[in-house]
N, C-alpha and C positions, 0 to 999 in steps of 0.2 A: 347394627351396621349391617351386621351380613343377611337381616331379614332384609333391609332396603334395597338391595344388590338382587336379593332371591323375588324380589316385586317387581323389580326392571326387568330381571329377564323374564318374567312371566308378562309382564307389560307387552316389550317387544316382541315374543314369541306370538301373542293375541294380534298385536300390529298385521305381523308377518302373516299368518293366517288370512287375517282380513283383507288382506292386499293381493293375497293369493285368489281369493276368491273373487275379489274386484276384476283381476287380472283373467281368469275362467269366465265370468260375464262380459268383460268386453269381447275376448274373443268370439264367444257366441253370438254374441252381438253384430259384431263384424261379419263374419261367414251368414250369417241371416241376411245381413243386408245385400252383401253381394249375390246369394241365391236369388232376392227379389230384384238385383239391379240385373242378373244375367236372363231370366223369366222377363222382364219389362223388356230387354233388348230382344229376345226370343221372338215375343209377341209380335215388336215392332216391324222387325225385318220380315218375320215373314208373311206381314200383313202387307207390307210394302210390295212382295214377291207377287203375293194373289191379286192385288191390285193391279201391278203392271201385266200380269198373266196371268187372266182368272181361266184358262184353259190348262190349268193347274190343278187345278180345286178336285176336279175329279179323278185325278190320277191316285194309283194305288199310292201305299210308302215307298214301295221297289221301284215303280215307275218314274214318282218323282226323287227318287234319289239316283237313278240312273239318268234322266232328264240334267237332274244339277252338275252328276260327275263329269257328263260331256260337254255342256256348255262354259263349264268353270276348265277343262284340261286343253283348249287351246292356246295357243304362243299368245294371240291376241288378250285373252282373259289375265293371262298369267302377266303379263306386259305391264295393263290396265293394274292389276293387284299392286305387282313389285312397286309399280310408281307410287300408289298410295299409300303402301306401307313405308318406304322410303322417307314419303313427305310426312309421315306422323311419326318416324325414327328420329327426323332431323328436327319437329318440334316438340318431339316428347322430355326430353331430358329438361328441357326448361318448366314444361307442366308438371314433373315428377310422374309421368304415367308411362315413362318408355318400357319397361318391363313389362308391363299390363298388355298394353297395343302388340309387342310381340310373342306374348304367351298365344295370345286370341289367333293370332293369324298363324301358327305353325302347321298347325291341324290342316287348315285349309291349304295350305301349300303343301302338306304330304299330301292330301286326298287328291287334289289337281297333279301333281306328280303321279302318284300310282296309277289314276287314270289315263293320263296320258302314255302310259308305260303296259299297260292293262290294251290300249285300242279303244277305238269307237266303240264296238260291239262285246267288250269286257273280255276279249280273247288274250291271252297274255301274248306280247310280241316276242319274235322270237330272232334272234343275232347279236 
């Protein structure tokens, strides 16, 4: 009888190992899918920007960064973005994507806010 319990314990431990490995594989697949989704999103959005603003194509990375920071630093741009993110936040809980939407918009909001504080020419505002 004692041997049966030892065998059961060994069987359960093997099952635990298998489940842990399955969990690791699923987490790895999820991270890979998130990377693919991000890459796809970045390519689509950048392609759209280049389509609308073909003059941005020859800009250096620094020039493009300056252009984007100054373009989104306006009050008008902030109001548009805030309106869109508020609309997404209102519908996201029903779709189950509320956290992802908010997490994606925070860095842009910080960039726009920082650009506003720095001023249009990149100099730090005083006062």
